[in-house]
Kinemage of the C-alpha trace (Angstrom):
@kinemage 1
@onewidth
@group {chain A} dominant
@subgroup {mainchain}
@vectorlist {calphas} color= white
{ca met a 1} P 11.346 -50.976 -2.360
{ca lys a 2} L 14.805 -50.507 -3.896
{ca lys a 3} L 13.223 -48.927 -7.035
{ca thr a 4} L 11.112 -46.585 -4.902
{ca phe a 5} L 14.194 -45.462 -2.976
{ca leu a 6} L 16.140 -44.803 -6.173
{ca leu a 7} L 13.210 -42.930 -7.659
{ca leu a 8} L 12.952 -40.748 -4.528
{ca ile a 9} L 16.699 -39.970 -4.723
{ca leu a 10} L 16.335 -39.037 -8.400
{ca val a 11} L 13.355 -36.769 -7.715
{ca val a 12} L 15.170 -34.998 -4.855
{ca ala a 13} L 18.311 -34.580 -7.034
{ca ile a 14} L 16.354 -33.045 -9.918
{ca ala a 15} L 14.351 -30.766 -7.583
{ca ser a 16} L 17.523 -29.464 -5.931
{ca cys a 17} L 19.129 -28.673 -9.332
{ca thr a 18} L 16.096 -26.617 -10.500
{ca lys a 19} L 17.057 -22.934 -10.675
{ca lys a 20} L 14.634 -20.640 -8.937
{ca gln a 21} L 13.461 -17.701 -11.045
{ca asn a 22} L 14.933 -14.390 -9.881
{ca pro a 23} L 11.977 -11.966 -9.394
{ca phe a 24} L 14.205 -9.079 -10.612
{ca glu a 25} L 15.908 -10.669 -13.606
{ca trp a 26} L 15.003 -9.363 -17.058
{ca asn a 27} L 15.761 -10.834 -20.431
{ca lys a 28} L 14.189 -10.834 -23.930
{ca asp a 29} L 11.315 -13.089 -22.863
{ca arg a 30} L 10.542 -11.986 -19.310
{ca val a 31} L 10.817 -9.233 -16.717
{ca gly a 32} L 10.828 -10.845 -13.284
{ca his a 33} L 7.895 -13.238 -13.313
{ca leu a 34} L 6.120 -11.410 -16.119
{ca thr a 35} L 6.525 -13.188 -19.462
{ca lys a 36} L 5.813 -11.908 -22.954
{ca asp a 37} L 2.895 -14.337 -23.360
{ca met a 38} L 0.996 -13.294 -20.240
{ca met a 39} L -2.305 -11.515 -20.611
{ca val a 40} L -3.563 -8.477 -18.761
{ca tyr a 41} L -6.118 -10.489 -16.752
{ca gln a 42} L -3.278 -12.579 -15.317
{ca leu a 43} L -1.579 -9.552 -13.741
{ca asp a 44} L -3.896 -9.585 -10.710
{ca ser a 45} L -2.674 -13.061 -9.673
{ca leu a 46} L 0.950 -12.430 -10.691
{ca tyr a 47} L 1.126 -9.231 -8.629
{ca ala a 48} L -1.254 -10.320 -5.853
{ca asn a 49} L 1.133 -9.000 -3.174
{ca asp a 50} L 1.715 -5.697 -4.949
{ca ser a 51} L -0.423 -2.790 -6.050
{ca ile a 52} L -1.729 -2.475 -9.626
{ca val a 53} L -2.993 0.873 -10.903
{ca lys a 54} L -4.874 0.686 -14.190
{ca asn a 55} L -6.158 3.509 -16.338
{ca ile a 56} L -9.739 4.743 -15.997
{ca lys a 57} L -12.074 3.618 -18.824
{ca gly a 58} L -13.650 6.451 -20.702
{ca asp a 59} L -10.773 8.864 -20.223
{ca glu a 60} L -11.154 11.110 -23.249
{ca phe a 61} L -7.537 12.250 -22.997
{ca ser a 62} L -6.003 8.773 -23.369
{ca asn a 63} L -4.638 7.775 -26.729
{ca gly a 64} L -4.591 4.005 -27.194
{ca pro a 65} L -4.336 1.400 -24.400
{ca gly a 66} L -3.605 2.950 -21.020
{ca ala a 67} L -0.577 2.151 -18.937
{ca ile a 68} L -0.720 -0.281 -16.027
{ca glu a 69} L 1.475 0.711 -13.111
{ca ile a 70} L 2.873 -1.918 -10.774
{ca phe a 71} L 3.935 -0.796 -7.278
{ca glu a 72} L 5.528 -2.887 -4.541
{ca lys a 73} L 3.758 -2.852 -1.201
{ca gly a 74} L 5.221 0.190 0.495
{ca gly a 75} L 5.052 2.315 -2.641
{ca lys a 76} L 8.178 1.502 -4.676
{ca his a 77} L 7.359 1.803 -8.384
{ca leu a 78} L 8.431 -1.419 -10.115
{ca leu a 79} L 7.099 -1.338 -13.696
{ca thr a 80} L 4.868 0.446 -16.166
{ca leu a 81} L 3.170 -1.965 -18.572
{ca thr a 82} L 1.519 -1.020 -21.856
{ca pro a 83} L -0.863 -3.590 -23.272
{ca leu a 84} L -1.085 -4.211 -26.992
{ca glu a 85} L -4.855 -3.486 -26.866
{ca glu a 86} L -7.397 -2.189 -24.338
{ca asp a 87} L -8.617 -5.726 -23.508
{ca ser a 88} L -8.127 -8.095 -20.606
{ca thr a 89} L -6.956 -10.876 -23.020
{ca ser a 90} L -4.315 -8.623 -24.552
{ca thr a 91} L -0.635 -9.289 -24.001
{ca ile a 92} L 1.841 -6.659 -22.837
{ca glu a 93} L 3.588 -4.766 -25.644
{ca tyr a 94} L 6.007 -2.585 -23.633
{ca val a 95} L 7.481 -2.817 -20.187
{ca arg a 96} L 9.138 0.287 -18.710
{ca ile a 97} L 11.533 -0.792 -15.977
{ca arg a 98} L 11.480 1.637 -13.096
{ca asp a 99} L 13.221 -0.208 -10.266
{ca asn a 100} L 17.002 -0.485 -10.196
{ca arg a 101} L 16.795 -4.049 -8.760
{ca phe a 102} L 15.803 -5.360 -12.178
{ca thr a 103} L 18.939 -6.624 -13.895
{ca thr a 104} L 19.947 -8.574 -16.980
{ca glu a 105} L 22.185 -11.644 -16.774
{ca lys a 106} L 25.064 -9.333 -17.748
{ca gly a 107} L 24.332 -6.973 -14.825
{ca ile a 108} L 22.612 -4.109 -16.715
{ca thr a 109} L 20.142 -2.063 -14.646
{ca ile a 110} L 18.320 1.226 -15.233
{ca glu a 111} L 21.311 2.938 -13.575
{ca ser a 112} L 23.944 1.508 -15.983
{ca asp a 113} L 25.736 4.027 -18.182
{ca tyr a 114} L 26.062 3.866 -21.990
{ca lys a 115} L 29.571 2.409 -21.862
{ca thr a 116} L 28.472 -0.470 -19.603
{ca ile a 117} L 25.434 -1.256 -21.761
{ca ser a 118} L 27.265 -1.023 -25.082
{ca thr a 119} L 30.057 -3.222 -23.735
{ca ala a 120} L 27.655 -5.875 -22.523
{ca tyr a 121} L 25.343 -5.833 -25.546
{ca asn a 122} L 25.604 -4.927 -29.230
{ca val a 123} L 23.841 -1.586 -29.904
{ca ser a 124} L 22.049 -2.265 -33.190
{ca ser a 125} L 20.663 1.180 -33.968
{ca ile a 126} L 20.100 4.680 -32.638
{ca asp a 127} L 16.998 6.667 -33.577
{ca asn a 128} L 17.020 10.452 -33.476
{ca met a 129} L 13.794 11.670 -31.846
{ca ile a 130} L 12.657 15.136 -30.751
{ca lys a 131} L 14.198 15.270 -27.288
{ca asp a 132} L 15.963 11.940 -26.972
{ca ala a 133} L 18.056 9.415 -28.834
{ca val a 134} L 16.545 5.865 -28.713
{ca val a 135} L 19.276 3.257 -28.391
{ca arg a 136} L 18.155 -0.242 -29.461
{ca val a 137} L 19.561 -3.550 -28.358
{ca asp a 138} L 17.411 -5.686 -30.643
{ca asp a 139} L 18.850 -9.105 -29.833
{ca gln a 140} L 17.590 -8.597 -26.296
{ca asn a 141} L 14.311 -6.774 -27.101
{ca phe a 142} L 15.189 -3.752 -25.009
{ca tyr a 143} L 15.911 -0.144 -25.734
{ca phe a 144} L 16.713 2.935 -23.717
{ca thr a 145} L 16.534 6.655 -24.249
{ca ile a 146} L 19.378 9.109 -23.849
{ca ser a 147} L 18.638 12.838 -23.526
{ca lys a 148} L 19.777 14.815 -26.528
{ca asp a 149} L 20.952 17.527 -24.135
{ca ile a 150} L 24.219 15.657 -23.657
{ca leu a 151} L 24.778 15.098 -27.400
{ca pro a 152} L 26.814 17.386 -29.715
{ca pro a 153} L 24.973 20.663 -30.514
{ca glu a 154} L 24.544 19.804 -34.224
{ca ile a 155} L 22.506 16.742 -33.237
{ca arg a 156} L 20.285 18.324 -30.572
{ca phe a 157} L 18.092 20.357 -32.827
{ca asp a 158} L 18.269 18.357 -36.077
{ca met a 159} L 15.976 15.302 -36.139
{ca thr a 160} L 17.300 14.312 -39.569
{ca ala a 161} L 20.908 14.032 -38.384
{ca thr a 162} L 22.337 10.592 -37.848
{ca val a 163} L 23.318 9.808 -34.270
{ca glu a 164} L 26.469 7.692 -34.237
{ca lys a 165} L 27.434 5.388 -31.377
{ca thr a 166} L 30.579 7.494 -30.806
{ca met a 167} L 28.507 10.629 -30.242
{ca ile a 168} L 26.999 9.306 -26.999
{ca pro a 169} L 29.256 9.947 -23.988
{ca asp a 170} L 30.302 6.815 -22.093
{ca ser a 171} L 28.855 8.216 -18.863
{ca ala a 172} L 25.409 8.912 -20.388
{ca ala a 173} L 22.675 7.460 -18.194
{ca pro a 174} L 19.389 6.277 -19.676
{ca lys a 175} L 16.282 8.396 -19.043
{ca tyr a 176} L 14.075 5.357 -19.634
{ca val a 177} L 14.567 1.624 -20.190
{ca phe a 178} L 11.943 -0.429 -22.037
{ca val a 179} L 11.534 -4.025 -22.940
{ca ser a 180} L 9.561 -4.407 -26.154
{ca trp a 181} L 7.619 -7.598 -27.056
């Protein structure tokens, strides 16, 4: 009886110490309850209380696997998921975060400015694309895009130019935020 009582106390103590997963926390291995190892067919059960919009098979205008949109009941757009392949057993390759409630442990959201992000995380590289600069935070598997409209004129129209960290204004807000697995 004494052993049973002690075991019960131990189980209750361990259960009360278990940290509950924040449904809006994102890190290098998960976005909310979505993990990098989950497969497309698991999304229906993971987002059973939300709305899932998948691409239409046979769409001749699609190029590669189609995006899967996740909406909260009531219409709020949460995430856009891009699977690695057009297959229900495929994992998710990219997650575009669309809801500002998603946050990293350091408090970064889709509304954070460049200064806040670069202070919280080490910016590892910046790619010069046609309309945007892609800022990578590789140790966290996420990247974000900054419009080239706010960069110096000599960078805006030259895709071969190197975009330096100092060229991005501190107040620059990301156009898009992606987690890449």
